[in-house]
C-alpha positions in Angstrom: 21.2 -37.7 -65.5 20.9 -40.5 -67.8 24.3 -39.4 -69.9 26.2 -38.6 -67.2 28.0 -41.4 -66.5 27.8 -43.4 -70.8 29.8 -46.2 -71.2 31.1 -46.0 -67.1 29.3 -48.7 -65.6 31.4 -51.7 -66.5 33.9 -49.9 -64.7 32.1 -48.5 -62.4 31.0 -51.9 -61.3 34.4 -53.2 -61.2 36.8 -50.8 -60.1 34.8 -48.5 -57.0 35.7 -50.1 -54.1 32.3 -50.8 -52.3 31.8 -49.8 -48.7 32.6 -52.4 -46.6 31.4 -55.0 -44.7 30.9 -53.1 -41.6 28.8 -50.4 -43.4 26.7 -52.4 -44.2 26.3 -54.3 -41.5 25.5 -51.4 -39.7 22.6 -50.4 -42.6 20.9 -53.7 -42.1 20.6 -52.9 -38.0 19.1 -50.0 -38.7 16.4 -51.2 -41.5 16.2 -54.8 -39.9 15.4 -57.7 -41.6 10.8 -57.2 -42.7 11.9 -53.8 -44.4 11.7 -53.1 -47.5 14.7 -50.4 -48.7 14.9 -47.7 -51.5 18.1 -47.4 -52.7 18.1 -44.3 -54.3 21.0 -44.2 -57.7 21.4 -47.6 -56.9 24.5 -47.6 -60.0 24.8 -51.1 -60.8 24.1 -52.2 -57.2 27.3 -51.4 -54.7 25.3 -51.4 -52.0 21.6 -53.2 -53.1 23.3 -56.4 -53.1 25.2 -57.0 -50.3 22.3 -55.6 -48.8 19.3 -57.1 -50.2 20.1 -60.9 -48.4 19.6 -58.6 -45.1 15.9 -57.6 -45.3 13.4 -58.0 -47.1 13.6 -56.3 -50.5 15.7 -54.1 -52.1 13.5 -51.6 -54.4 17.4 -50.9 -56.5 16.3 -47.2 -58.7 19.1 -45.5 -61.4 18.3 -43.3 -64.2 21.1 -44.9 -66.2 20.1 -48.6 -67.4 23.6 -49.3 -68.2 23.7 -49.1 -64.9 20.6 -51.7 -63.8 21.8 -53.5 -66.5 25.1 -54.3 -64.5 23.6 -54.3 -61.5 21.0 -57.2 -62.6 24.3 -59.8 -64.4 26.3 -58.8 -61.1 23.0 -60.0 -59.1 22.7 -63.5 -61.1 22.7 -66.3 -57.9 22.9 -63.9 -54.8 20.5 -63.5 -52.4 17.7 -61.6 -51.2 15.8 -60.1 -53.4 16.2 -56.9 -56.3 13.8 -54.8 -58.1 15.2 -53.1 -60.7 13.2 -49.8 -61.7 15.1 -46.7 -64.0 14.0 -43.7 -61.9 16.1 -41.0 -60.0 15.1 -38.4 -57.0 12.0 -36.9 -59.3 9.8 -40.4 -59.2 9.6 -41.6 -56.1 5.9 -40.6 -56.0 5.7 -43.0 -58.9 7.6 -45.9 -57.4 6.4 -49.5 -55.0 6.1 -48.4 -50.9 9.1 -48.6 -49.3 9.9 -48.9 -46.0 13.1 -47.4 -45.9 16.3 -45.4 -48.3 19.6 -45.3 -48.9 22.1 -43.3 -50.7 25.7 -44.5 -51.9 27.2 -42.1 -53.6 24.2 -40.5 -55.1 22.2 -38.1 -52.7 25.5 -35.0 -53.6 23.3 -34.9 -57.6 20.2 -34.5 -56.3 17.6 -31.0 -55.5 18.7 -32.7 -51.6 15.7 -30.6 -49.6 13.6 -31.5 -52.4 14.3 -35.5 -52.0 14.2 -35.1 -48.0 10.3 -33.3 -48.1 9.2 -35.9 -50.8 10.8 -38.7 -48.6 8.9 -37.1 -45.0 5.8 -37.4 -47.4 6.3 -41.5 -48.1 8.0 -43.2 -46.1 6.1 -44.6 -42.7 6.9 -43.5 -39.5 10.0 -45.4 -37.9 10.9 -45.0 -41.4 15.1 -44.0 -41.5 16.9 -41.9 -44.6 20.3 -44.0 -44.5 23.7 -41.8 -46.5 26.9 -44.1 -47.0 29.8 -42.8 -47.8 33.0 -40.8 -47.9 33.4 -37.9 -44.4 33.6 -34.7 -45.2 37.5 -35.0 -43.8 38.5 -36.7 -45.8 41.3 -35.7 -48.7 41.7 -36.1 -52.2 43.4 -39.4 -52.7 46.9 -40.2 -53.5 47.1 -40.8 -56.9 44.8 -37.8 -57.5 47.6 -35.6 -57.9 48.8 -37.3 -60.5 45.9 -38.1 -62.8 44.7 -34.4 -62.4 47.5 -33.0 -65.1 47.2 -36.2 -67.3 42.9 -35.2 -67.2 42.7 -31.5 -67.9 45.3 -32.1 -71.0 42.7 -34.0 -72.4 39.5 -31.4 -71.6 38.5 -33.9 -68.9 38.6 -31.1 -65.5 35.3 -31.4 -63.7 33.7 -28.9 -63.6 30.0 -27.0 -63.4 27.5 -30.2 -62.2 31.0 -33.0 -61.5 31.6 -30.5 -59.2 28.7 -31.9 -56.7 30.3 -34.9 -56.3 32.9 -33.2 -53.9 34.1 -36.3 -52.3 30.7 -37.0 -51.9 29.6 -34.5 -48.9 29.7 -31.3 -50.1 27.5 -29.9 -52.8 27.7 -25.8 -54.0 25.5 -24.5 -51.3 28.3 -25.4 -48.3 26.5 -27.8 -46.8 27.7 -31.3 -46.2 25.3 -34.2 -45.7 24.4 -33.8 -42.2 24.5 -30.6 -42.2 21.3 -30.4 -44.4 19.3 -34.0 -42.6 20.0 -31.7 -39.7 17.5 -29.6 -40.9 15.0 -31.3 -42.6 12.2 -33.2 -41.3 14.9 -36.2 -40.3 16.5 -34.5 -37.6 17.9 -37.5 -35.6 21.3 -38.0 -37.5 23.0 -41.4 -36.0 26.4 -41.4 -36.7 29.4 -44.8 -37.5 32.6 -44.6 -38.9 34.5 -47.3 -40.5 38.2 -47.8 -41.6 40.0 -49.5 -44.2 43.4 -49.8 -45.7 42.7 -50.5 -49.8 45.3 -50.8 -52.5 45.2 -50.5 -55.9 47.4 -51.1 -59.4 48.0 -49.1 -62.2 45.5 -51.1 -64.2 42.9 -50.7 -61.5 43.7 -47.0 -61.1 43.0 -46.2 -64.6 40.0 -48.5 -65.4 38.9 -46.2 -61.9 39.5 -43.3 -64.3 36.6 -44.6 -67.1 33.8 -45.0 -63.2 34.1 -41.1 -63.0 31.5 -38.8 -64.7 34.4 -36.9 -66.0 36.1 -39.0 -67.6 33.5 -42.0 -68.7 34.4 -43.4 -72.0 31.4 -41.8 -73.7 33.3 -38.1 -73.2 37.2 -39.5 -74.0 34.9 -40.8 -77.3 38.0 -42.3 -79.1 40.6 -40.8 -77.1 40.0 -43.1 -75.1 43.1 -45.8 -75.3 44.8 -42.3 -75.0 44.4 -41.0 -72.1 44.2 -45.0 -70.5 47.7 -44.7 -71.6 48.8 -41.5 -70.6 47.3 -42.0 -67.3 49.0 -45.6 -66.8 52.2 -43.5 -68.1 51.7 -41.3 -65.3 51.3 -43.5 -62.7 54.0 -45.4 -63.1 56.1 -42.7 -63.5 55.3 -41.4 -59.9 55.4 -44.8 -58.7 57.4 -47.8 -60.3 55.6 -50.5 -57.9 52.6 -49.3 -59.4 51.2 -49.7 -56.4 49.1 -47.4 -54.5 47.7 -47.9 -51.0 44.9 -45.7 -49.6 43.6 -45.9 -45.5 39.9 -44.8 -46.6 36.9 -44.0 -43.8 33.5 -45.0 -44.8 30.4 -42.6 -42.8 27.1 -44.6 -42.2 24.7 -41.6 -41.4 21.6 -43.1 -40.3 18.9 -39.9 -40.3 15.5 -40.4 -38.3 12.3 -37.4 -37.4 13.5 -36.2 -34.4 
């Protein structure tokens, strides 16, 4: 996992949109102000940073040191107690105690059932497992059909492990996250959905491509400039205004023991 996003951390932090104030507020209410929350697969702090001021502390854990470094940088001067630590879903038992866990755009990379079994052993009786990300119904963004052929020309279309990301809600097993949760010790699942309109310009969309594992800078190497030039050309050819709008729905799943 440590080399999947080589060189992508700054692009991830800058061009991946957050989950929105309503979604973070829903997480904060579920965890409560006295909870210590593990953000597992925290990336550059997309959830950890806005959540930290609303709970007692956040343990921000990720296998990628570049992501952690970017998170530390972004968190400077912000409210809350965030402890940045290198680790992943296989090192849960080595972490300090925590009351709840949240995963945003990371659960699909894990052995989900094994992680939930470990969390059942580690979380206190009141502990919650929360997932935040796209809904299972969400289709691909409007720019994807334009960029996909460019990735293909550069040999970058996702395959194998990369396909597990599948909109952040579906893995190769065919089970969506809510189905996996329902069949786990955390079978009491509540869902909340929040919709918003996101507008992105061409420069933002070009930067966004460099935040993905399958088109991260490390995979492009000395082809990075050629790739970004071609993505920009294709996007402007399709939409000369350079502005792309997408209506996104973020789902927050809060799972507790039955």
